[in-house]
N, C-alpha and C positions, 0 to 999 in steps of 0.2 A: 487289512492289518488286521492283528489280532485282536479280539475282544479283551481276553483273558490282557493283555497288554496296555489295555486302558489302565488298569494298575500298571499293569504294561503297555495300555490303554491305547484294555477291556474296553482281544477279545472282544470284548465285548462287544464296533458294527456292532458287536454283543448283541443290537438288540433290540426295544420287542414292547407292544404292550395293546390294547383293552378296548372295545368296540363304541357305536356312537352313543352319546351323550343322550340319556333318557330321562323322560320326566319322570319326577318321583311326585309321588300322591301325597301331599302336604297338607294336616289341618292344623289352623290355629285358635289357639285362646287368648283370650285376653288376662292380663295381669292387672287386677283388679285396684293394683294402689299404683303401678306404673304406666299402665295404658299402652304395655310391651306387648307385643305379640309373641308369644314363644313358639315355635316354631316345632312340630313333633312330625315325621316319617308316620307313615301309617303301616308301613311293613317291619323297617327293620335299623330303627334308629335307636342308639343302646342310651342316647342321654335320660338321666333321672334326675326326676323334680321333687323339690321339694313341695310343702303342703300348700303354698303360696303360688304355685304354678312354676316357681323356678327353676332354673335349671342348680344341682347341688356345688357346681363348679364357679358360679356367677360372681364375677368380678375377680375371680383368679386368674394368673398371668403364667403362659407357656411358653418356654425357652425352647426354638424349632432351631438344629442346624442341620442345614440339607446339601450334599453336595449338586453339585448343578454342571455336569457335565454332558455328557451328548443330548441329555433329554431336556437340556435348559430349566428354565425357573417358573415357567408360565402354568406348570402344573403344582407346583409348591405354592405360587401367590392364589389362585385357585382355591386350594383346599383349605388353604390358611383361613381366609376370607370365610369362607362356609362353615368352618370349625367356631371361629368366632361368633358367626349369630346364633347358630342350632345351639353353643352351649354358654352365651354371654359372657366369653371371656375375652381377653387379649392374647394375639399369639407375635410372638417378637421373632421373626423369621430372619433367618441369616442362611443365605442359598449363593454359595460363591464357587468356581473353579477350584479355587485356594484353599478350602474348607480346611483343609489339615493346618495349616500357616495358622487362620485366622481363630482356630479353637483351642490350639494346641495350647497357648498361657492358661486360659481357663482350666483345662482339663487338666494341668501338671499342679496348677494351684489348688485345685479340688474343688475349682466349682464350676463344673462341666455344662452344657446346657441339657433340658431335662429331657430331649429326643432328638437321636441322631439318625439321620439316613445315608449311610456311607460301609461301604463294600469290606465286611471281614477282614479281607487281606490287605487292607491300607494300614501303614504301621503305626498309626494312632489308634486304631482298633484294634489291632494284635494286641501294640504293647497295654491297652486296656483289658484284653483277655488276660495276657502273662499275669498280669497283677490285679486279676480277680475282678475289676473295677466295674463290669457290666450287671446289671439287675437281672435278676431271676425272672424270667418270663412265664415259665410252667403254668402260673395261674391264670396268667392273661389268655393264653393259646389254647390252653387243653376246653373243649367244647367247640364255640363257634367260628373260634379262626382256624385251629386245625382242622376242621371238618372240611375248609374251603380250600386246603394246601393241596398242592401236585402229592398222591400217595407216596409215602417214605420220604418227603424230604426234612420233615423235622429231625431224623435221625441224623442229618450232616448241620445241624445250629447248637450242639451239644458239645463244644471242642474240649473239654475235660471228660467227656465220655460218663458222667455219673447223674445223667438223668435231667439236670438243668437245662433251661431253653435260655441260651445268652443274648440271643440275636433270632430276628424272624426273616425268612426270604420276600424279597420285592422284587425285582426285575430278572429275570431268569435267561438264558439263551443253551445252543448245546453246540459241544464239539461232535463230530461223526463222521460219516465217511458218505461221498455224495457221487452219484455217477450220471450218467447222458441217457436219461430214457428212449431218446429219438434211435441212439446208436442202438441198445439192449434191443429194442423191437426192430431196428435192421437187421440186425443179425440174428434174431430169431431165439435172442439167450435169455434165462428166467436167472431174477437175481436170486443169489444163493441166502440159502438160512442157516448154514451150519459152513465151520471154517473149513471142512471138506471141500463141499461142494464151492467153496469161494477157490481153493485152489486147482480142482476141476477146471472152472473156467476160467483159468490162469492159463492152461494148456492150451484151450481154444483159442485165446486172445495171442495169446504167443504166435500161435501156428497162424495168423493174419497181420502179425507186428506191431499187435498191441499189448503194450506192458498191464499186467495186470494190477498196480498201484504206484503211485507218486506221492512224495510226503517232503515237505522243506526240512531238507537236513541241517539248515542253518537255524530254526526253530524245531528241533525233533520233538519236542514236548507236545505239537499237535498231534504224534500219535496215540493222546490219553483217550484222544475220539475213538479209538479202538480198541486200546488194551485194557483197559480201564473196565467198559462193557464186558468184554468177554472174559476177564476175570470175577467179575458179578456174578457172571451164569454160570460158572462152575462152583463157586464157592457161596453167592449170597452176600448178605449183611456181614456174614461172621468171618470171613475171608477177607474182605475191605477194612473191620477194622482191623482185624491183625497187621495186615499191610499197611494201616493209618499209624498203627503204633508200632510199628517196627518190632513186631514178635520174632523173635528167633526162630530161626527154620522154616518162615512162612513162604520162603522163595525157591526152598528146596521142595516141597510141596509137590506131587506128583501131576496131580490135576492145574497147579500154575504150569509146571514146566510144559503140561501139553499147550497151554497159549503160547508161551513164549516161542515154543517151538514152530509156531505156526510164521514166525517173521523167519526162522532158520529154513524154512521149506520153500518160502518165497526168493530166500537169496539163495539158495541152493539150486534152482529150477530157473531163475534166471528174470524171475516176476516182477522185479521191482523196476521202475523206469531208471535206464542210466543215466547217473548223474545227480539224483537225486540228493546225494548229501550234500551238494553245495548249491541248491536251491533255497530262496526266500519262501514265505507262502506265497508270495503276489507271484512267483514265477512256477509255484510247482503248479499254482491254479491255472496257470495260463497253461501251459503243456498240457493239462486235464482239459480245459477248453478244446484245444486243439485234439481231442481224441487220441493222444499220445498214450494215454493210461485209461484203464474201464471207472478206477477209482482213486478218488482223492481225500485225502483226510483234512477237513478242515471247520470252521463254524458254523452255528446256521444265519451269518452273514454273507457269506458266499457270493449269493446273488446279486446282493445288493454293492456289494465290494469291486463284482467285476462286472457290472453293468456295461460297461463300454467295453469290455474284449470278448464276450461272448457271442459266437459266432450266429447269426442266423439259422433257427431252428432247433438250435441246441435248448433241451427239457430238462432242468436240473431234478434229481431225486433223490433222496435219502434213503440211504439204506441202515435198516436196523442191524444193529451188529451181530456179526452171525456168529451160532452158539457153538460150543465142541458137540455136542450131543443133542440128539432132537427130543424136544420135551421139556429141556433147559427154557427159565425165565430169560427172556430179553429185557438188557437194558440201553438206558443215553448217558453218555459221560453229560453233566452239566455244570455248570457257572452260574453264580447268582449274586445280587447286591443283598444288602440288608439293614434293618432298622435295627436299631441299639438303645435301650434307657439306659444309663449310668446310673450305677448304683449310690453316688452320691448328688442324682437329681434332686432340684428342691422341691419339684412338683413330679414326686414320682405316679401319682394316681390318676392326676389329669395326662399325664404322659402315654399312662397304660388305656385311658379311655381316646385318646388323638390316634393308638396304636390299632385299635378297636374299630375307631371310624374309619380308617384308610384300607382296610377290609371288607368295607361295607360296599354292596353289589355296584351303586349309586357313583361309588366315589372311583372303585375298580374302573369303570365305564370312562369317567371322567379322565382318569389316567391314562387307560387307551388313547384315547383323541389327543389329549395335550403331549405326551411322550412318544406315541406311536410305539409302543415296546408292549412286551406281555409279562403281566405278573405270574409269579408262581402258584398260581391257582387252578383249581380245576376252571374249565371253560376261560382259561385266559387268553389263549388263543383265537378264539372266537371272539373275545371282545376285541380283538386287536386284529381281526383278519383284513380288514377294508384301509388296514395302513401298513400291511408287511406286503414282500413278494410271497409270491405263490410257494417257494420251495422253505423258505422257513415259515408260514404257517403249518405246510404238510407235516415239515417236521417237530414243530411243537405239539400239532393236534395229535400226533402219534404216543408222543409221553403225557399228553392228558389222557388218553384212552388205552394205548396199547403196550407201552415200553414205562418200566419201572426207570426211577430217576439214580445216578450214582454219581457220587462224590466225594472223594477221598481226601478227607478231614485230617489231614495226617496233625499227629500230635505236636505241642509246639514244646521247641527245644531253646534252650540257650544257643547263643551264638558257636558255630563247628566251622570247621572247611568245608563240612559235606552241605550240598544242596542236593536234596533228592529225587527231584525230579529231574536233576541234570545225571545223577546217577542211574535212576533207571532210563529217559531216552534218548542219553548221549550215548548209551550201550547200541542203539539201534543203529547208528552211524558206524560204530565200531564192528558190529555184524556184517553190516553191507559192505563194508570194505574188507573184510577177511581177518579182520585183526583181534576176532574172539567167535567163541562160540557159545550157545546156550549154557555150558556148565560155566563158562566164563563170567557168563553174564549176571548167574544166579550169585558165585561165590563173590561178586564185586559189591551186590544188590545186600548180600548176607553182613559185608564186612562194614558199608554204610552202616548199615541194621545196629551194628553192636557198638559203634561211635554214638550214634542219634538217640538208642536207649540209654545212656549213661548222661547225655545231654538235656534228657527230656525233663520240662518244669515240672517239679516235684509239687 
């Protein structure tokens, strides 16, 4: 199931977090008037105290609203109690799979929770973004939190592209290309580093009756796992931002056409598995597990999702998206969930403190244990390693160390008949079916961009 279909529900399997619970060194000091022990971490507690030893937030209340989907409520129950004890505050926690329905009345009435943990693509959050109803978190993030996050990921937390950080990344996952390590070893084939090398491998595989590539044509946007990283490799953040902003002429750039032409060459050479356009994600993955295709595009949850279907000896491997030319940087397409603080929060300072608290190393480790997923932080994959499938860990560890993240954060628009992902990826099916060529694909996207530019939220 798509992780991103957890909204479409995300993807998600999607997904991941952080190692075993480690003991935190603590020192206690007695408050002379209340005889209460004020707990302080030796190394990384951000709690500030007044002259009498109490937290500056003592006695205050924080309203926290958290989506309780695949990750359950155990993490939120645990950290809420810890935050209460350390800061001498009260946390009013609402954690539910029906979070949107629960908090919508208070959000609409202008009395939102102080802190929200809900993916930015969810309707209620995207509406708050469009209404500019989220607090700028730049002052909280810069420094301590920023240094902990995956390199480059904050570029995708600024929906207005004006430098304001309106949410921070929490759990993350990756879309990408997968292969069978055992099959590659058996054939003596090397994994490709460029798109040309991938096409050359396609010829070798075809000669042995194996397709180069399979994808779920019913959900063609799975192809973002290869298309967006390849585009980032040729043009970096500047190109990705131009695509996200529907910039005129962006799809007509020669370097963009080079990437799109990779699909045309796979079609022309018969390297895409016959029938791919009619496959669901699980059907495409099943064909892949039967070694009918060398590569399959899917999410980092594929091994868990297909646990009952993989034959003995099948060994998942994650292929960093090949580049057009040697020397270009390699990227991986990611998805992530988010934390937000509403602009109308009653206690924004305490909410900011809670946000800092969630990125503390001891809390990140508790997060991994309780959710068995990975946070979008450096070493996030290591924290969650013991709870992940080997391929998921390998994939996310590459993002931690070798690959740059790419996430196309499309500019918000008013409602139109155009759905940009359908325009981009639905065209791949048309290409495979012989209904269009790359130039037709380019013109289709340029026409869509013209409409979306006009509909962009000003």
